[in-house]
MIZAZA-471816 format. One record per residue: z negated, x negated, y of N, C-alpha, C in turn. Coordinates in steps of 0.02 Angstrom, whole numbers, plus 32768, in hexadecimal, padded with zeros to 4 digits. Atoms other than C-alpha are relative to their C-alpha. Layout:
ZXYZXYZXY/...
This chain:
7FDA7FC77FE57ECF7ECF7B6080487FEA800E/7FBA80127FF77F8C7ECB7B5A801680048048/7FEF7FFA7FB97F977F067C0E7FED7FC28027/8017803D7FDE7F337E707C47802C7FC57FEF/7FD5803880157F9C7DF77BE2804380058023/7FBF7FF77FE0803D7E427C267FFD7FF0804A/8004800B7FB780057E437CDC7FF37FB78010/800E80477FF47FC17D917CCF803E7FD67FF4/7FC38025800E80617D517C7F8034800A8038/7FD27FF27FC980CA7DA77D047FEB7FD9803F/801980237FC5805B7D5C7D8C800C7FB57FFB/7FF58048800A80687CAD7D42804A7FF0800C/7FB9800B7FF581267CBA7D3C80128006804A/7FF27FF67FB881277CFB7DF07FEB7FC38029/8018803C7FDC80C07C657E2B802E7FC57FF2/7FD58037801281307BED7DCD804480058023/7FC07FF87FDB81CD7C377E1E7FF87FE88047/8010801B7FBE817B7C127EC5801C8027803B/7FEB7FE17FC181B07C367F7680467FE98013/7FBB800F7FEB82637C407FB58012802C803B/7FE77FD97FC882B47C798055804B7FF58007/7FB980087FF183697C9980808011802A803D/7FF07FE27FBF83B97CC98124803980327FF9/7FCC7FCE7FF9841E7D6581478009800B804B/7FF87FFD7FB884607D5281F87FC37FE18022/803B801B7FDC83CB7D3A826F7FBF80097FD9/803C7FF18025834F7D7881ED7FFA7FD57FC2/800D8024803E82FF7D1F815A7FDB802D7FD1/80217FD8803382D07D7880BA7FD47FD17FD7/8030802A802382347D31806B7FF3801C7FBA/800E7FED804582247D377FAD7FC87FD27FE7/803C80268011817A7D017F6C7FDF80217FC4/801D7FE6803E81067D1F7ED77FF1804B7FFE/800E7FB8800080D57DCF7F0D803F80277FF0/7FC07FDE800E818B7E067F0D80137FF87FB7/7FEE800B804681AB7DB57E647FD280277FD1/802E7FDD802C810E7E037E198011804A7FFB/7FEE7FB8800181417EB47E4C8041800A7FDA/7FBF7FF8802181F57E9C7E127FFB7FF47FB5/8006800F804881C97E4B7D6C7FD580347FDD/80297FCC801E813F7EC87D4B802780407FF7/7FD77FC4800781B97F557D6C80327FFB7FC7/7FD18009803882387F0C7CF27FDD800A7FBD/80267FF7803E81B37F017C6B7FEC80497FF8/80187FBB800481767FB07C97803480327FEA/7FCC7FCF8011821E80067C7D802C7FEB7FC5/7FD480158037826D7F9F7BF17FF1802A7FC1/80057FD4803A828E7FFD7B4F7FF57FDA7FBF/80068027803E82847F6E7AD17FBA80077FE2/80467FF5801381C67F737AC97FDF8026803A/80187FD97FC7819480027B3D7FB57FF8800B/804680007FEE80F07FFD7B9A7FE580467FF3/80197FBF8015808B808A7B4C7FD3801F8035/802C7FDD7FD28026810D7BA57FBA7FE48001/8043801D80037F8480BF7B697FFD7FBD8025/7FFD803F7FDB7FB980157BAD8003800C804B/7FFD7FEF7FB97FE580657C547FBC80198018/80437FE87FED7F3A80BA7C547FD27FC5800D/8028803C7FF67EE780117C3F80167FDD8040/7FE680217FC47F5A7FC97CC67FE68022803F/80177FDC7FC57F2580527D3F7FB87FEF8010/804680137FF57E6C802B7D267FFB7FB9801C/800180467FEA7E8B7F707D39801E7FF98046/7FE180037FBE7EFB7F8F7DD07FCE80148036/80327FEB7FCF7E717FEC7E2C7FCD7FC9800E/803180377FF87DF67F5F7E0C80207FC58024/7FDE803A7FE37E757ED97E39800E8008804A/7FF17FF57FB97EA87F287EDF7FC07FFD8029/803F80017FDA7DF37F427F157FE47FB98002/801480477FFF7DCB7E8E7EE180277FDA8035/7FD780207FCC7E5C7E547F4E7FE780128045/80197FEB7FBF7E187EBB7FDF7FBC7FE0800F/804080237FF67D6C7E6E7FC5800C7FB98019/7FF080447FE97DBA7DC27FD8801A80018047/7FE77FFB7FBB7E157DFB80757FC6800C8030/803A7FF47FD57D717E3B80BB7FDB7FC18013/8022803F7FF17D287D8D80AE80277FD58030/7FD980227FCB7DB57D52811F7FF480218044/800C7FDD7FC17D8C7DD781A27FBF7FE88020/8042800F7FE67CD47DAC81B37FFE7FC3802D/8002803C7FD67CE57CF881F1802D8004803E/7FCF7FFC7FC97D737D2F82667FF080378032/800F7FC77FD47D1C7DC282BA7FFF7FEB804A/800480157FBA7CFA7D5E835880447FF5801F/7FBD800C7FE67DB37D338369802380418015/7FDC7FC27FF67DE47DEA83697FDE80308030/80247FD27FD37D697E3083E8802D8017803A/7FD37FED7FC97DF57E33846B8039802D7FE9/7FC97FD9801A7E677E9783FA7FF0804A7FF7/80137FBA80067E0C7F3D8409803780308012/7FCA7FD27FEE7E987F968469803B7FFC7FD0/7FC78007802D7F1C7F4F83F37FF380247FBF/80107FDF803F7EC27F8F83598002804B8008/7FFE7FB77FF37EAE803C83A7804980178005/7FBB7FEB7FF67F65804383DB80287FFD7FBF/7FDA8003803E7FA7800B83327FEF803B7FD4/80127FC580287F46809982E28025803E8019/7FD87FCA7FE47F9C8112835980477FFD7FE4/7FBD8009801B804180C9831C800580187FB8/80007FEA8046801380E682667FFD804C7FFB/800A7FB880057FDC81998287803E80268016/7FCC7FD77FE3806C81D382F280477FE27FF9/7FBE801F800680F9815682D1802D80257FCF/7FD87FDE8032813281B18235801780458019/7FF07FBC7FE8812C825C828A80377FFD8036/7FD180047FC8818C8224832480447FE57FE9/7FC280238011820E81B482D0802080197FBF/7FE47FEE8041822281EC821B800E804A7FF9/7FF77FB78008821182A9822B804580198015/7FBD7FE67FEF82B282C9828C80377FEA7FCF/7FD08017803283128260820D7FFC802D7FC2/80097FD7803B82C882C6817F801C8046800A/7FE77FBD7FF282F0836D81D1804C7FFE8005/7FB880067FF9839F833381FF80247FF87FBE/7FE28008804283C28301814A7FFD80407FD7/80007FC08022839683B181157FD480047FC3/802D7FFA803A8301839D80A07FCD80388009/802A7FC67FF682AB843680E97FB77FEF800D/804780097FF281EE844980EC7FE47FC37FDC/8016803F801F81E083B0807A7FFA7FC98035/800480317FCA81F98350811D7FB97FF9801B/804480037FE78148837E81527FD67FD37FD3/80268029802E80FA833380B680157FB77FFF/7FE580438006816A829B80BA7FF37FD5803D/800280277FC2814C8268816F7FC080058028/803E7FFD7FD8809C829581A77FD37FC47FF5/8024803D800D805C81F2815C80297FD97FCD/7FDE80248036808E816C80DD7FE980187FBC/80107FDB803E803D81DE805A7FE47FD57FC8/8020802280387FC581767FF57FD680327FD8/80217FD580317F5181BA7F6E7FD780388020/802A7FCC7FE17ED982177FE1802B8038801D/7FD47FCD7FE47F6B82718035801F80297FC8/7FE47FDB80397FB482A07F8C7FCE80347FE8/80337FD180157F0F82EF7F587FF880398032/80067FCC7FCC7F04834C7FFE803B80307FFC/7FC47FD580037FB7838D7FED7FFD80307FC5/80067FD4803A7F9483D27F3F7FD2803A8010/80307FCC7FEF7EFE84317F818018802D8039/7FED7FDB7FC47F4884658028804080297FF6/7FBF7FDF80057FFC84927FF98011801A7FBA/7FEF7FEC8045800184A17F3A803A7FD77FE6/7FCE802D801F807084437EBF8046801D8000/7FBD7FE37FFF810284BE7ECF801D80028046/7FEA7FFB7FBB811184AC7F8B80307FC88013/7FD580367FE7819A844A7FE67FD77FC88020/802980337FDF811283F1804A7FE47FCF7FCC/8019802D803480C483AE7FAA80387FD57FE4/7FC78027801B817083797F6B800E7FC4802D/7FF580377FD28184830F80087FC97FCB7FFA/8038802F800780D682C17FF780077FD97FBF/7FFA8021804180F2829C7F3E80377FCB8001/7FC7802E8001819A82497F5C7FEF7FC08025/8012803B7FDA815881D47FE27FC97FD97FDD/80368021802580BD81B07F7A801C7FD77FC6/7FE98023803C811B81827EDB802C7FC48013/7FD780387FE9819981157F387FD47FC8801C/802D80337FE5810D80BD7F957FD87FDD7FCA/8026801D803680AA80A27EF580297FCC7FD9/7FD6802B8029813D80537E9C80207FC78029/7FD980317FDA819E7FFB7F267FE27FED8044/801B800A7FBD812C7FFC7FBF7FF17FB88011/801180467FF280E97F4B7FB1803E7FD58008/7FC280277FFD81967F057F918025800F8041/7FDB7FEE7FC481E67F6680217FDE7FE5803F/802380177FC481607F3D80A180027FB48005/7FFC80497FFD81647E85807080447FEA801C/7FBD80117FE682207E7E8090800680138049/7FFC7FEA7FBB82107EE181317FD87FD2802E/802A802C7FD781807E778174801F7FBB8006/7FE180427FFD81D87DD68145803D7FFE802D/7FC47FFE7FD6827A7E0B819A7FED80058049/80147FF97FBA82247E43823A7FDD7FC08019/8022803D7FEC81B87DA7823A80307FC7800D/7FD080367FF6824E7D34822B802B800A803E/7FD77FF37FC482AD7D8A82B87FDB7FEC803F/802780117FC6821E7D6C83317FFB80378033/80037FC87FD282287E1883807FB880128010/80467FF17FF8816D7E3283677FD67FC27FF8/80318035800A80D97DBD83787FE480077FB9/801A7FFB804580967D9182C97FBF80277FFC/803F7FD980017FEC7DDB82F7800E804A8008/7FED7FB97FFA80417E7E832B8018801A7FBD/7FE97FEC804380967E8482817FC580067FD0/803C7FFB802A7FEE7E61822E7FDB8041800E/801F7FC07FEF7FA57EF5828C8026803A7FE0/7FD77FCB801C80367F6082517FF880087FB5/80087FFD8048800D7F38819C7FC480297FEA/80387FD480117F717FA481A4801880457FEF/7FE07FC280137FD0802E814B7FD4802F7FD8/802B7FD8802B7F3E806C80E4800D7FF47FB7/7FEF801180457F89802280457FF27FB77FF4/800F8046800E7F3F7F847FFC803B7FD97FE5/7FC78024801D7FDB7F587F9980367FF38033/7FCE800A7FCB80517F72802D7FEA7FC98030/801A80337FD37FE17F09809C80067FBB7FDF/7FFB804080247FDB7E81801680467FE58002/7FBB80167FFE80987E7B800F80147FE78045/7FEF80147FBB80AB7E7280CC7FDE7FC08015/8025803D7FEE80247DEE80E1801F7FC37FDD/7FE18038802480767D82805C803F7FE88022/7FC180137FDF811D7D8680B67FF27FDD8043/800F801D7FBE80D47D6281637FDF7FBC7FF8/80218041800A80677CD6811E80317FCA7FED/7FCC8031801281027C8280D780277FEB803E/7FD980107FC4815C7C8C817F7FD57FDD8034/802E801F7FD080C37C5C81E77FC67FE17FDB/8035801D8029805F7BE981747FC47FE88029/803780187FD77FF87BA482047FD280388019/80287FC77FE97FBA7C53822E7FEE802F7FC6/80097FD5803B7FA67C93817C7FBA801E7FFE/80457FE780047EE87CA281837FF580378034/80087FD07FCA7EEE7CFE8229802580417FF1/7FD97FC580127F777D7481ED7FDD80287FCA/80227FDF80377F197D9A814D7FC380278018/803D7FE07FE87E757DC081A6800F803B802D/7FF17FCA7FD17EC47E2A822E801F803C7FDC/7FE27FCA80277F2D7E8F81B37FCA80267FDA/80367FDF80257E927EB1814B7FD48029802E/80287FDA7FCF7E2F7EE681E58025803F8015/7FD87FC67FEC7EBC7F59821B800180337FC8/7FFF7FD280387EC47FA3816C7FBD80237FF8/80427FE280047E097FC1816F7FFA80398033/80027FCC7FCD7E19802382128029803C7FEB/7FD57FCA80177EA8808881CA7FDF80287FC8/80217FDC80367E4580B2812E7FC580298019/803A7FDC7FE57DAF80E681968013803F8024/7FF07FC67FD57E07815C820D8044801F7FF1/7FBC7FE980087EBB816E81D1800780427FDC/7FFA7FC280277EA381F8814F7FED803D8029/80177FC67FD97E40826A81C1802C800B803E/7FD17FF97FC97EB1824682558041801F7FE9/7FC37FE4801B7F45826E81E77FFB804B7FF5/800A7FB9800F7EFD831681B37FF980298040/80117FD67FC57EBC8350825C802D7FF4803C/7FD5800E7FC77F3A82FF82D2804A7FFE7FEC/7FB9800A80117FDB82C6827E801F803D7FDE/7FE37FC780247FF4835B8209800D803B802E/7FF07FC97FD27FE283E28290803B7FF0802E/7FC880137FD5805783808302804180017FD9/7FC48001802A80D283688273801B80477FF5/7FEA7FBB800C80D8842382508020801E803E/7FE37FE67FC280F9844C830680447FE0800E/7FC180227FF3817F83C88318803580127FCC/7FD17FEA803481CD840082748025803F8017/7FE07FC27FE781EC84AC82C180317FF08038/7FD480147FC882368459835C80417FE17FE5/7FC58023801A82AB83E682FB802B802E7FD5/7FD97FD0802882DF84738286802D8029802D/7FD67FDB7FD1831D84D4831E80377FD3801C/7FCF802E7FE48374843A836480397FF47FCF/7FCD800F803183D0841582C2801C803F7FDF/7FE77FC2801D83E984CC82957FF480047FB5/801180008047838F84BE81EC7FCA80337FF2/80367FD480158326853C818D7FCF7FD97FD4/80348022802682908516811E80187FE47FBE/7FE3801E803D830184EF808A80307FC78011/7FD480357FEB8365847380F180488015800B/7FBC7FE77FF5840084E380FC800D8008804B/7FED7FF37FBB845E84F2819F7FFC804B800D/800C7FBA7FF0842E859481F2804180258009/7FC17FDF7FF184E185B98226802E80057FC3/7FD77FFD803D852385A281747FFA80467FE2/80047FBE801F8550864981217FCE80007FC7/80367FFB803184C6868880AF80177FF07FBA/7FE9800A80448534867D801580097FB67FF0/7FF38047800B855085C1802E7FBE7FDC7FF2/803B8027801284CD855D7FD37FC3802A7FF3/803B7FD68009845A85F47FC17FE17FF97FBC/801A80058044844A85EA7F057FDE7FBD7FF4/801C80438009842B852F7F0C7FBC7FFC8023/803F80037FDC83A485457F8F7FCA80277FDC/80327FD98024834E85CE7F2B7FE97FDB7FC2/80138026803C835385627E8F7FD17FC68012/802A80387FEA830984D07EEF7FBA80188012/80417FE67FEB8280853C7F387FD580157FC4/80267FE88039825185847E8E7FEF7FC87FCF/800D8038802E825384DB7E377FBD7FE28010/8041801E7FF181A384957E2580087FB88018/7FFF80457FE7818183F67E847FEA7FD07FC9/801580318033816B83577E1F7FB47FFC7FFD/80478008800880BE83407DD97FF07FB77FF3/80168043800D805A82A17DD17FF57FF87FB5/8008800B8048806B82607D1F7FBD7FDE7FF2/8042801B80117FC2823F7CD280047FDA7FBE/80068024803E7FAD81B67C537FBF80147FDD/803D7FED80247F2881CD7BCC7FC17FE78024/803F80137FE17E7681CB7C0D7FE27FC67FD9/801F803A80207E2081267BEA7FB580048009/80497FFF7FFC7D68812E7BC07FE87FBB8018/8018803F7FE47D0B80AB7C257FB47FFC7FFE/8048800B80047C5A80967BE37FF07FBB801D/801380407FE07BF780037C2C801F7FC37FDF/7FE5803B80217C367F8A7BA7804A7FF78011/7FB980047FEF7CEC7FB57BCB80097FEC8049/7FFD80127FB97CCD7FA97C877FF47FB58009/800E80487FFB7C817EFC7C72803B7FD87FE9/7FC5802480197D177EC67C0B803880038033/7FCA7FF87FD07D907F0C7C8D7FF67FD2803C/800D802C7FC77D3B7EAF7D1C80077FB77FEC/7FFB804680187D347E107CB480497FEA7FFC/7FBB801580097DEC7E0F7C8880257FFE8043/7FE280047FBD7E1E7E367D3D7FED7FBF8022/8016803E7FE17DB47DA57D7980207FC37FE1/7FE1803980217DF77D2D7CF6804A7FFA8011/7FB980017FED7EAB7D607D1C800A7FE68046/7FFB80177FBB7E907D467DD67FF17FB58006/801180487FFE7E3D7C9C7DB980397FD67FE4/7FCA8026801E7ECB7C627D49803B7FFB8030/7FC780017FD27F537C937DC47FEF7FD7803E/801580277FC67EEF7C497E5580017FB57FF1/8000804780137ED77BA57DF880467FE57FFA/7FBA801580067F907B9D7DD180207FF78044/7FE080037FBE7FC27BC07E847FE37FCC802E/802080317FD37F427B4F7EDA7FF97FBB7FE0/8007803F80257F447AC77E537FB87FE78000/804680157FFD7E877ACB7E557FD480377FE4/80317FD1801A7DF67B1F7DFA7FBB7FE08005/8043801C7FF57D417B037E2F7FCB80327FE9/80387FD480117C977B497E027FF780348037/80067FD17FC97C967B987EAE8031803A7FF9/7FD07FCA800B7D337BFA7E807FE580347FD0/801C7FD380337CDB7C437DE87FC88029801F/80387FDD7FE07C3E7C6E7E4B801980328034/7FE57FD47FCD7CA27CB77EDA8022803D7FE2/7FE07FC880217D0A7D227E657FCD80307FE3/80357FD6801D7C6E7D607E0C7FDE80298037/80207FDC7FC87C1F7D8F7EB4802E80388019/7FD27FCD7FE77CBB7DEC7EEE800880397FCD/7FFE7FCC80337CC47E487E477FC2802C8002/803E7FD97FFB7C0E7E7C7E578002802E803D/7FF97FD77FC47C317EB97F088031803A7FF4/7FCF7FCC80127CC97F187EC67FDF80377FD7/80237FCF802A7C5C7F6D7E427FD1802B802A/802E7FDA7FD47BDB7F9F7EC580268033802A/7FD97FD47FD47C627FE97F34801E803B7FDA/7FE97FC780287CAA80537EA77FC680317FF5/803A7FD480097BFA80957E887FF080278040/800B7FDF7FC17BE480BC7F4180348037800C/7FCB7FCF7FF77C8B81167F427FF5803E7FD6/80107FC6802A7C5381857EB37FC8802A801E/80367FDB7FDF7BB681B27F1480198024803E/7FE47FE37FC27C1B81D47FB3804C80047FF7/7FB87FFC80117CC8820E7F76802E8001803D/7FD57FFD7FC47D088226802980147FBB8017/7FF280457FEA7D068168804080187FD87FC4/7FE78026803A7D7681027FCA7FDF7FBC7FFA/801E8041800C7D3A80617F7C801F7FCA802C/7FDE80327FD67DBB80017FE37FE07FFA8044/802180017FBE7D62803180847FBC7FDD7FFA/8041801F800A7CB78002804080067FB57FF8/7FFE804780117CEF7F5A7FFE80167FD6803C/7FEC80257FC47D497F24809D7FC77FFB8032/803780007FD07CB47F5681097FC87FD27FE9/8038802980197C307F04809A80137FB67FFD/7FEB804780037C947E64807C80047FE28046/7FFE80187FBB7CB07E5681387FBA7FF18019/8045800A7FE87BF77E6A815E7FDE7FC57FDD/8021803680267BBD7DF480D4801C7FBB8011/7FE280427FF07C347D6A810D7FFE7FF1804B/8003800B7FB77C147D7E81C87FCF7FC88010/802C80387FEF7BC37CEA82207FB88013800A/80467FEB7FF47B287D50824C7FDB80147FC0/801F7FEC803F7B087D7F81957FE27FC37FDD/801E803980257A927D11812C802E7FE57FCA/7FD3801580357B187D0C80A680437FE5801A/7FC0800E7FE37BA67CE68120801C7FBB7FEE/7FE88045800C7BB37C288112800B7FF37FB6/7FFB800C80497B937C258056803D80237FE3/7FC97FDA801D7C117CAD802E80437FE48016/7FC1801C7FE77C997C64809D80127FBF7FDC/7FF3803F80227C867BB9804B8010800B7FB6/7FF87FF480477C7D7C007F9B8046801A7FEF/7FBE7FE2800F7D1F7C657FA480397FDB8023/7FCD80237FD87D7B7BE4800D803E7FED7FDB/7FC5801580267DEF7BAD7F818022803A7FDD/7FE27FC6801F7E167C5E7F478034801D8030/7FC97FE67FD87EC07C917F8B8007804B7FF3/7FFE7FB780077EC17D4C7FAC804280177FE1/7FBF7FEB801B7F7B7D587F8680047FF57FB4/7FFD801080487F657D067EDB7FCF802B7FD9/80317FD580217EC87D697EB0801C80467FF6/7FE47FBD80047F277E0A7ED2804080057FD9/7FBE800080217FC57DD77E75800180277FBE/7FFF7FD9803F7F967E1D7DC87FFF804B800D/80017FB97FF07F737EC47E1A8044801B8011/7FBD7FE97FEF80207ED07E63802F7FFD7FC4/7FDA8000803E806A7E9F7DBB7FF380407FD9/80127FC18022800E7F367D748022803C8020/7FDA7FCB7FE080637FA47DF5804480087FDE/7FC07FFF802281077F757DA47FFA80197FB8/80087FEC804680C37F8E7CF47FF9804C7FF9/80087FB88004809A80447D1C803F80268015/7FC37FE07FE7814C80667D59801D80317FCD/7FE57FD48032817D80B47CB37FE680478005/801E7FBD7FF7810881457CD8802680298033/7FE37FDD7FC7816681707D77804C80027FFF/7FB780048002821A81557D3F802080448007/7FE37FBD7FFD823E820D7D247FFA801E8045/80097FE67FBC81F4823B7DCD80307FDE8030/7FD280247FD4825C81B57E21804880197FF7/7FBD7FE8800D82FA81F67DCE800C80438022/7FF87FBD7FE382D982A37E1680057FFE804C/7FFE80047FB782D182647EC980487FFB8018/7FBD80057FE3836C827F7F3280047FC4802E/7FF880397FD383B581F57F9C7FE480108045/801A7FEE7FBE837F825780367FB57FF08006/8048800C7FFB82C6824E800E7FF07FB57FFC/800A8049800282D781947FE5800A7FE48047/7FF480167FBB8321817880937FC68012802D/80387FE97FD7829681DE80E17FC17FD87FF2/803B80278011820F8180808280037FBA801F/7FF980427FE2825280D780BA7FF98004804C/80087FF67FB8825D811A816B7FB7800A8013/80487FF47FF381A7815381607FDA7FBF7FFF/802380418002816880A7812980137FD5803C/7FE8802B7FCB81D4804F81A97FE580168044/80157FE77FBF81A680BE823C7FB57FF6800A/8048800B7FFA80EB80B382187FF17FB78010/800C80477FF680F17FF5820E80187FE98045/7FE480197FC181637FD782A47FDD8020803C/80227FE07FC7810E805783167FBC7FE0800B/8041801F7FF98064800B82F280067FB9801B/7FF680457FE880A57F59830D801480008049/7FE97FFE7FBA80FB7F8A83B07FC78011802F/80397FEE7FD580607FDE83F77FCC7FC98000/802E803880027FF47F4F83BC80177FC7802C/7FE680367FD680667ED384127FF980118049/800A7FEB7FBB805D7F3984B27FB97FEF8017/8046800E7FEF7FA07F2884AF7FF27FB58002/800B804980017FA87E6E848580177FE08041/7FE5801D7FC280087E5085277FE2801F803E/801F7FE47FC47F977EB585997FDA7FCA8026/
C-alpha cells in the first residue's frame, strides 16, 4: 500500500530528525518526531509533483483509524498499572471535564461574537468539534446553516493542525511552569486522540522523568472526556452557548449575520445575504474502500509492521515481546471496532481505552503479563505513522481550508486553547486542595 510506505517513510525521517527545543523568552518550544511527522506528511499531502490520489487518501483514512486506536490501546496499558496512583485525583478529573465542557463557551464565544462571525459562533465554540459533533451538527442544524459552518471550520482545522497546535501550546505552557505537569496532562483529555498524542509528546520531552505518569493521566482524562463529553456537550454546553450567544450579541450589537445592528441596512446587506445563501462547506468524501476480511487483515498487518519498525528505530531495540505485544494490541483494536459497530453510540476509542486499562490493571489475571509484554513499545512511536497519515490526507481539505476566513481561524485556535487551559486550571485547583 503506497499510503503505508509514505507514512512509514515520513515517520522514519521524523525519528531521524529527532528532538529539538529552542527558547523564546521564558518559554521553550519543543520540536519532536510528532511535529515533524505532521509537517512532513502535510508537505507530501499537498505537493503537486506527484499528488496523493483520492484512492491513496482513502487507504490512509482506513489505516489512520486503525493506527490511532492502536495507539490508544497502548496508552490504555499505561493507565491500568497506574490506577492506584490516581485514586486521589477524582476531583481533579471531574473539574478538568467541566473546563473542557464550558471553557470554550465562556472564553471563546465572546471573541467569536465580537469578531462578527454571526451564528457560526455557536457551532465554533460549544466544543472543539470532533467527528461526533460534526455528525450531530449535520443532523441538528443542516449543512447550509451558519452553525454547521462553524462546526465544520473548527473540525477541519483540528483534523489538519490540531495535534501540531496542541503540542506547541502544551510545550510552551509546560516550559513556563505556570501549571503543574499533571494539570497539563489532565487538560490534554480533549476528546481527540491525535491532539492528546501531540501534547503528551511535548510534555514528555520537557518532563522526561514524569513521562509515564503524564501519558497515563492524559489517557485517563481523555477516556473520561470520551465517555461523558459528547453528551454533556449536547445537553449542557450547547444550550448554554445559545443563551450566551444572545447575550453577547446584544453586548456587541451584532445580528445573526455578524453585522453591527446600528449599521445602516444598505451597508453590507448584499454581502450578508450572499453569505447566508452560500452553502456551508461539505465534508469531502474520498472513494469508498471495500474492506473484506482479507483487506482488513492486510490493513492491520501493515499498521502493526509500520509501528514496529518506527518503534525499533526510535528505541534501538526489537524483541519477540514487541511483536507479541503489538499483535495483542492489534487484536484488541479489531475487537473494539467490532464492538463499536454493534453499539454505534460508543466509539472504538472509548472501548479500547477501557478494555486495555482493565486488562493491564494489577487485579486482572492478564495485568502483569500484558504490562511486561508491551513494556518496550513506546506509545508515541507506535502512533507516529498515524499522525503522518493525517498530513497525507491534507490534500482532501485544501479547498475547504482556503474558504475559511481569518476570523474563523482565530476562533478555532481560541476554542482549542480555552478548552485546554480551562481544564488544566481547574485540574490544578483540585490538585492543590
